[in-house]
VEXDREN-2710 file (C-alpha; in Angstrom, 1 decimal):
% VEXDREN-2710
k/r/px/py/pz
1/UNK/-25.4/46.8/-9.6
2/UNK/-23.3/45.5/-12.5
3/UNK/-22.3/42.0/-13.0
4/UNK/-19.7/40.7/-15.3
5/UNK/-19.6/37.3/-17.0
6/UNK/-17.1/35.1/-15.6
7/UNK/-16.3/32.6/-18.3
8/UNK/-15.5/32.7/-22.0
9/UNK/-17.9/31.5/-24.7
10/UNK/-18.1/27.8/-25.2
11/UNK/-16.4/26.1/-28.2
12/UNK/-19.8/24.7/-29.3
13/UNK/-21.2/28.2/-29.6
14/UNK/-18.2/29.5/-31.4
15/UNK/-18.6/26.8/-34.0
16/UNK/-22.3/27.6/-34.3
17/UNK/-21.3/31.2/-34.8
18/UNK/-19.4/30.4/-38.0
19/UNK/-22.2/28.2/-39.4
20/UNK/-24.5/30.7/-41.1
21/UNK/-25.4/34.4/-41.1
22/UNK/-29.0/35.4/-40.8
23/UNK/-30.7/36.8/-43.9
24/UNK/-31.8/40.5/-43.7
25/UNK/-35.5/41.0/-42.9
26/UNK/-37.7/43.0/-45.1
27/UNK/-38.7/46.6/-44.1
28/UNK/-36.3/46.7/-41.1
29/UNK/-32.7/46.9/-40.3
30/UNK/-30.9/43.6/-41.1
31/UNK/-30.8/41.0/-38.4
32/UNK/-27.1/40.6/-37.4
33/UNK/-25.2/37.4/-38.2
34/UNK/-25.3/34.8/-35.5
35/UNK/-21.7/35.4/-34.4
36/UNK/-22.3/39.1/-34.0
37/UNK/-25.5/38.6/-32.1
38/UNK/-23.8/36.0/-29.9
39/UNK/-20.9/38.4/-29.1
40/UNK/-23.1/41.4/-28.5
41/UNK/-25.7/39.6/-26.3
42/UNK/-24.0/36.7/-24.5
43/UNK/-23.5/38.7/-21.3
44/UNK/-27.1/39.8/-21.3
45/UNK/-28.4/36.3/-21.8
46/UNK/-26.0/34.9/-19.1
47/UNK/-27.0/37.6/-16.6
48/UNK/-30.7/37.1/-17.3
49/UNK/-30.5/33.4/-16.8
50/UNK/-28.7/33.9/-13.5
51/UNK/-31.2/36.4/-12.3
52/UNK/-34.1/34.2/-13.3
53/UNK/-32.7/31.5/-10.9
54/UNK/-30.7/29.1/-13.0
55/UNK/-28.2/27.6/-10.6
56/UNK/-24.5/28.5/-11.2
57/UNK/-23.7/24.9/-12.0
58/UNK/-26.2/24.9/-14.9
59/UNK/-25.5/28.4/-16.3
60/UNK/-23.2/27.4/-19.1
61/UNK/-25.6/24.7/-20.3
62/UNK/-28.5/27.0/-20.1
63/UNK/-26.7/29.8/-22.1
64/UNK/-25.8/27.2/-24.7
65/UNK/-29.4/26.0/-24.9
66/UNK/-30.5/29.6/-25.5
67/UNK/-28.1/30.1/-28.3
68/UNK/-28.9/26.8/-29.9
69/UNK/-32.6/28.0/-30.1
70/UNK/-31.4/31.4/-31.4
71/UNK/-29.3/29.8/-34.1
72/UNK/-32.1/27.5/-35.2
73/UNK/-34.7/30.3/-35.2
74/UNK/-32.7/33.4/-36.2
75/UNK/-33.9/33.3/-39.8
76/UNK/-37.5/33.4/-38.5
77/UNK/-37.0/36.5/-36.4
78/UNK/-39.5/39.1/-37.8
79/UNK/-38.3/42.1/-35.8
80/UNK/-41.8/42.6/-34.3
81/UNK/-39.9/43.1/-31.1
82/UNK/-36.3/44.1/-30.3
83/UNK/-33.6/41.4/-30.3
84/UNK/-33.2/41.8/-26.5
85/UNK/-36.9/41.2/-26.0
86/UNK/-36.8/38.1/-28.2
87/UNK/-33.7/36.8/-26.5
88/UNK/-35.1/37.3/-23.1
89/UNK/-38.2/35.4/-24.0
90/UNK/-36.1/32.4/-25.1
91/UNK/-33.9/32.8/-22.0
92/UNK/-37.0/32.8/-19.8
93/UNK/-38.3/29.5/-21.2
94/UNK/-34.9/27.9/-20.9
95/UNK/-34.6/29.2/-17.3
96/UNK/-37.9/27.7/-16.4
97/UNK/-37.0/24.3/-17.9
98/UNK/-33.6/24.3/-16.1
99/UNK/-35.2/25.3/-12.8
100/UNK/-37.8/22.6/-13.1
101/UNK/-35.2/19.9/-13.9
102/UNK/-32.7/21.0/-11.3
103/UNK/-35.2/21.9/-8.5
104/UNK/-34.5/24.7/-6.1
105/UNK/-31.1/24.4/-4.4
106/UNK/-30.8/26.1/-1.1
107/UNK/-27.5/27.8/-0.3
108/UNK/-26.3/27.8/-3.9
109/UNK/-22.8/29.2/-3.8
110/UNK/-22.1/32.6/-5.4
111/UNK/-21.0/32.1/-9.0
112/UNK/-17.3/32.9/-9.5
113/UNK/-16.5/35.7/-11.9
114/UNK/-19.5/38.0/-11.4
115/UNK/-17.0/40.8/-11.0
116/UNK/-13.3/41.3/-11.6
117/UNK/-11.5/40.9/-8.2
118/UNK/-8.4/42.6/-9.7
119/UNK/-10.4/45.8/-10.4
120/UNK/-11.4/46.1/-6.7
121/UNK/-9.6/46.3/-3.4
122/UNK/-10.4/43.6/-0.8
123/UNK/-13.0/45.7/1.0
124/UNK/-14.8/46.7/-2.3
125/UNK/-14.7/43.1/-3.5
126/UNK/-16.2/41.9/-0.2
127/UNK/-18.9/44.6/-0.4
128/UNK/-19.7/43.7/-4.0
129/UNK/-19.9/40.0/-3.2
130/UNK/-22.3/40.7/-0.4
131/UNK/-24.4/42.9/-2.6
132/UNK/-24.6/40.2/-5.3
133/UNK/-25.5/37.6/-2.8
134/UNK/-28.2/39.9/-1.3
135/UNK/-29.6/40.6/-4.8
136/UNK/-29.9/36.9/-5.7
137/UNK/-31.4/36.0/-2.3
138/UNK/-34.1/38.7/-2.8
139/UNK/-34.8/37.7/-6.4
140/UNK/-35.2/34.0/-5.2
141/UNK/-37.9/35.2/-2.7
142/UNK/-40.0/37.0/-5.3
143/UNK/-43.0/35.3/-6.9
144/UNK/-42.0/34.1/-10.4
145/UNK/-44.2/36.5/-12.5
146/UNK/-43.1/39.5/-10.4
147/UNK/-39.5/38.5/-10.6
148/UNK/-39.5/38.2/-14.3
149/UNK/-40.9/41.8/-14.7
150/UNK/-38.5/43.1/-12.1
151/UNK/-35.5/41.6/-13.8
152/UNK/-36.6/42.9/-17.2
153/UNK/-37.5/46.4/-16.2
154/UNK/-35.4/47.4/-13.2
155/UNK/-32.3/45.3/-13.8
156/UNK/-32.1/45.1/-17.6
157/UNK/-33.8/48.5/-18.2
158/UNK/-36.3/47.2/-20.8
159/UNK/-39.4/49.3/-21.4
160/UNK/-42.9/48.3/-20.3
161/UNK/-44.0/47.8/-23.9
162/UNK/-41.1/45.5/-24.6
163/UNK/-41.9/43.5/-21.4
164/UNK/-45.6/43.4/-22.4
165/UNK/-44.7/42.1/-25.9
166/UNK/-42.2/39.5/-24.6
167/UNK/-44.6/38.1/-22.0
168/UNK/-47.8/38.4/-23.9
169/UNK/-49.6/40.4/-21.1
170/UNK/-51.1/43.9/-21.2
171/UNK/-49.3/47.0/-20.0
172/UNK/-51.5/47.3/-16.9
173/UNK/-50.4/43.8/-15.8
174/UNK/-46.8/44.7/-16.4
175/UNK/-47.0/47.8/-14.2
176/UNK/-49.0/46.0/-11.6
177/UNK/-46.4/43.2/-11.4
178/UNK/-43.6/45.7/-11.3
179/UNK/-45.2/47.6/-8.4
180/UNK/-45.8/44.4/-6.5
181/UNK/-42.2/43.2/-7.2
182/UNK/-40.7/46.5/-6.0
183/UNK/-42.8/46.4/-2.8
184/UNK/-41.8/42.8/-2.2
185/UNK/-38.1/43.6/-3.0
186/UNK/-38.1/46.5/-0.5
187/UNK/-39.8/44.5/2.2
188/UNK/-37.4/41.5/1.9
189/UNK/-34.4/43.8/1.8
190/UNK/-35.5/45.5/5.0
191/UNK/-36.1/42.2/6.7
192/UNK/-32.6/40.9/5.6
193/UNK/-30.9/44.1/6.8
194/UNK/-32.7/44.0/10.1
195/UNK/-31.6/40.3/10.6
196/UNK/-28.0/41.2/9.9
197/UNK/-27.8/44.0/12.5
198/UNK/-26.0/43.1/15.7
END
């Protein structure tokens, strides 16, 4: 399932983008300038925050928080992991902070702009909206550690070694959490589908 970012980049982040490029790192390909990194990875960060449970009303602030940290720490990036892994780790910590401060909100409305309604007919748009709601309902039901691994591997297609590195856990733990998350996901999906049958 593909989601699209609904809103443009904030003016604060655009001004940060012009502030300074990151210096190249030794013995590896150069780290991109902040504005390039921002443009290339904003959608990934926004999607990850949403899938990690940041309420729609806090997504813009959370994404800005991620990129403020990235801007501050980009020169320190040592390329021991991929940029996506590093960004996900920052997004994970920001998401946890936002979830703690906001608390869980039941019945959070579906964020606008997850898809382009002009690109879909009414039936397709309705089906897509239902699928996105269903995905987020199931993600909310997953235990946190399992949810994180599921989002990273099954939704963002990150490798197990990347996940292991980002979370600081061994590979067996990653695979164990992924198996449990998939089992929980399938069970919750079956329950929700059974409930919706007439």
